C-alpha positions as CSV (number, residue, x, y, z in Angstrom):
1,M,-19.8,-0.1,1.7
2,E,-16.9,-1.7,3.7
3,A,-19.1,-4.7,4.5
4,A,-19.7,-5.2,0.7
5,V,-15.9,-5.0,-0.1
6,R,-14.6,-7.0,2.8
7,P,-15.5,-10.5,1.3
8,L,-13.0,-9.6,-1.6
9,Y,-10.2,-10.0,1.0
10,S,-9.0,-13.2,2.6
11,D,-8.2,-13.6,6.3
12,D,-5.9,-16.5,5.2
13,L,-3.4,-13.9,4.1
14,P,-1.3,-12.6,7.0
15,Y,-0.7,-9.1,5.5
16,H,-2.9,-8.3,2.5
17,N,-6.2,-8.7,4.3
18,F,-8.9,-6.3,5.2
19,G,-7.0,-5.2,8.3
20,H,-4.3,-3.7,5.9
21,V,-7.1,-1.8,4.1
22,Q,-8.3,-0.3,7.4
23,D,-4.7,0.7,8.2
24,T,-4.3,2.5,4.9
25,V,-7.7,4.2,5.2
26,S,-6.6,5.5,8.6
27,A,-3.3,6.7,7.2
28,A,-5.1,8.4,4.4
29,T,-7.2,10.4,6.8
30,D,-4.0,12.0,8.1
31,I,-2.5,12.4,4.6
32,V,-5.6,14.2,3.3
33,G,-5.7,16.3,6.4
34,R,-2.1,17.4,5.8
35,C,-2.9,18.1,2.2
36,A,-5.7,20.5,3.3
37,E,-3.4,22.2,5.7
38,E,-0.8,22.8,3.0
39,G,-3.4,23.9,0.3
40,I,-3.1,20.7,-1.8
41,R,-6.4,19.8,-3.4
42,V,-7.3,16.1,-3.3
43,D,-10.6,14.3,-3.6
44,P,-11.0,12.3,-0.4
45,Q,-13.7,10.1,-1.9
46,V,-11.4,8.9,-4.7
47,V,-8.7,8.2,-2.2
48,Y,-11.1,6.2,0.1
49,Y,-12.7,4.2,-2.7
50,A,-9.3,3.3,-4.2
51,L,-7.9,2.2,-0.9
52,L,-10.9,0.0,-0.2
53,F,-10.2,-1.9,-3.4
54,H,-6.4,-1.5,-3.8
55,D,-5.6,-5.1,-2.8
56,A,-9.0,-6.7,-3.5
57,G,-8.7,-10.3,-4.7
58,Y,-5.0,-10.4,-3.7
59,Q,-5.4,-14.1,-2.8
60,E,-6.4,-14.9,-6.4
61,D,-4.2,-16.1,-9.2
62,H,-4.4,-12.9,-11.3
63,A,-2.4,-14.4,-14.2
64,R,-4.8,-17.3,-14.5
65,L,-7.7,-14.8,-14.6
66,G,-6.0,-12.9,-17.4
67,F,-4.5,-9.9,-15.6
68,D,-0.9,-8.7,-15.8
69,N,-0.6,-8.0,-12.0
70,K,-2.6,-8.0,-8.8
71,E,-3.3,-4.2,-9.0
72,A,-4.9,-4.7,-12.4
73,Y,-7.2,-7.4,-11.0
74,S,-8.1,-5.2,-8.0
75,A,-8.8,-2.3,-10.4
76,H,-11.1,-4.6,-12.4
77,L,-13.0,-5.6,-9.3
78,A,-13.4,-1.9,-8.5
79,T,-14.6,-1.1,-12.0
80,E,-17.3,-3.8,-11.8
81,Y,-18.5,-2.6,-8.4
82,F,-18.7,1.1,-9.3
83,T,-20.1,0.5,-12.8
84,A,-22.9,-1.6,-11.3
85,R,-23.7,1.3,-9.0
86,G,-23.9,4.0,-11.7
87,A,-20.6,5.8,-11.0
88,S,-19.5,8.1,-13.8
89,T,-16.8,6.9,-16.2
90,A,-14.5,9.8,-15.1
91,T,-14.8,8.9,-11.4
92,I,-14.2,5.2,-12.1
93,Q,-11.1,6.0,-14.1
94,K,-9.7,8.2,-11.2
95,I,-10.3,5.3,-8.8
96,V,-8.6,2.8,-11.2
97,D,-5.6,5.1,-11.8
98,A,-5.2,5.5,-8.0
99,I,-5.3,1.8,-7.5
100,M,-2.7,1.3,-10.2
101,A,-0.5,3.8,-8.5
102,T,0.2,1.2,-5.8
103,H,2.0,-1.0,-8.2
104,R,5.7,-1.4,-7.4
105,D,6.9,0.5,-10.5
106,A,3.9,2.7,-11.0
107,R,3.8,6.4,-12.1
108,F,1.8,8.6,-9.7
109,V,1.0,12.0,-10.9
110,T,-2.2,13.3,-9.4
111,A,-2.7,14.2,-5.7
112,E,-5.1,11.3,-5.4
113,Q,-2.6,8.8,-6.9
114,K,0.1,10.1,-4.6
115,A,-2.1,10.0,-1.5
116,V,-3.2,6.4,-2.2
117,R,0.4,5.3,-2.8
118,A,1.5,7.1,0.4
119,A,-1.2,5.5,2.4
120,D,-0.3,2.0,1.1
121,L,3.4,2.6,2.0
122,S,2.7,4.3,5.3
123,G,3.7,1.2,7.3
124,L,7.3,1.7,6.2
125,A,7.5,4.7,8.5
126,A,5.3,3.4,11.3
127,D,6.7,2.8,14.8
128,Y,9.3,0.0,14.8
129,E,7.0,-2.6,16.4
130,K,4.4,-2.1,13.7
131,F,7.0,-2.1,11.0
132,R,8.5,-5.4,12.3
133,T,5.0,-7.0,12.6
134,N,4.2,-6.1,9.0
135,T,7.6,-7.5,7.9
136,I,6.9,-10.8,9.7
137,N,3.4,-11.0,8.2
138,L,4.7,-10.3,4.7
139,W,7.3,-13.1,5.2
140,K,4.6,-15.5,6.2
141,E,2.4,-14.4,3.3
142,H,5.2,-15.0,0.9
143,A,5.3,-18.6,2.0
144,V,1.5,-18.9,1.7
145,L,1.5,-17.6,-1.8
146,T,4.6,-19.2,-3.2
147,G,4.9,-22.4,-1.2
148,Q,8.5,-21.4,-0.4
149,Q,9.8,-20.4,3.0
150,L,12.8,-18.0,2.8
151,S,15.1,-17.8,5.7
152,W,14.5,-14.8,8.0
153,A,18.0,-13.4,7.1
154,D,17.2,-13.6,3.4
155,W,13.9,-12.0,3.9
156,V,15.5,-9.1,5.8
157,D,17.9,-8.6,2.9
158,D,14.9,-8.6,0.5
159,V,13.1,-6.0,2.6
160,G,16.1,-3.7,2.4
161,R,16.2,-3.9,-1.4
162,V,12.4,-3.4,-1.7
163,L,12.3,-0.5,0.7
164,K,15.1,1.3,-1.0
165,H,13.4,0.8,-4.4
166,Y,10.2,2.5,-3.0
167,L,12.2,5.3,-1.4
168,A,13.9,6.0,-4.7
169,Q,10.5,6.9,-6.1
170,E,9.8,10.0,-4.2
171,I,6.2,10.9,-3.4
172,R,6.1,14.6,-3.8
173,L,2.9,15.4,-2.0
174,T,3.1,17.2,1.4
175,S,6.1,18.5,3.3
176,Y,6.2,15.2,5.3
177,Y,7.5,13.6,2.1
178,K,9.8,16.5,1.1
179,D,10.2,19.8,2.9
180,N,11.6,23.1,1.7
181,E,15.1,21.9,2.7
182,G,14.7,18.7,0.7
183,E,14.4,16.5,3.7
184,S,11.8,13.7,4.0
185,A,10.6,12.7,7.4
186,F,9.0,9.7,5.7
187,H,12.3,8.5,4.3
188,L,14.1,9.1,7.5
189,A,11.6,7.1,9.6
190,A,11.6,4.2,7.0
191,L,15.4,4.1,7.0
192,R,15.5,4.0,10.8
193,N,13.2,1.1,10.8
194,L,15.3,-0.7,8.2
195,D,18.5,-0.1,10.3
196,E,16.7,-1.5,13.4
197,L,15.5,-4.5,11.5
198,R,19.0,-5.3,10.3
199,K,20.3,-5.2,13.9
200,D,17.4,-7.3,15.1
201,R,18.1,-10.4,12.9
202,A,16.9,-13.1,15.2
203,P,14.1,-15.1,13.6
204,P,10.7,-14.3,14.9
205,A,9.2,-16.8,17.4
206,A,6.9,-19.4,15.8
């Protein structure tokens, strides 16, 4: 199945390529495992299918194709794929809803939607070198998609705003995201990465 989906992603994009999908699928394995340990029911197939498609067609001009955002276009591609293969309407809707849960301002209610969003954002709390590499790749990708090259300092400032926006939308899934004391290991790791990035303001080597 991954071989069939991979052509929907472009290697010309430094971040939103199939490597990102593989990273999120790997993160989801841990997330679903933690859900099982904590007695949280989640459909691993819906999570997996949604992650395979969650950034499909990212390189395309979604507006020109008639879609409000990139997530809607990715959901459309998933709908086409699973409809052609006889998946039930209910299953397709769960996959679509989980894909849409990755939108910046999305609502995420079901365990599947939360798991997919959490997997997509897992890089925020990765080790610092991974976080910095992702930040650099997103900076490069912004230039590819917009034709505008922001300064590294401006990009770091943007990263801070975006990261805090995402952290303000709590993912209440497992105790990793919020424990009984109200602490979030995910938030703490992401904020540590942001602090380190702000100290490390030298532009990346070309």
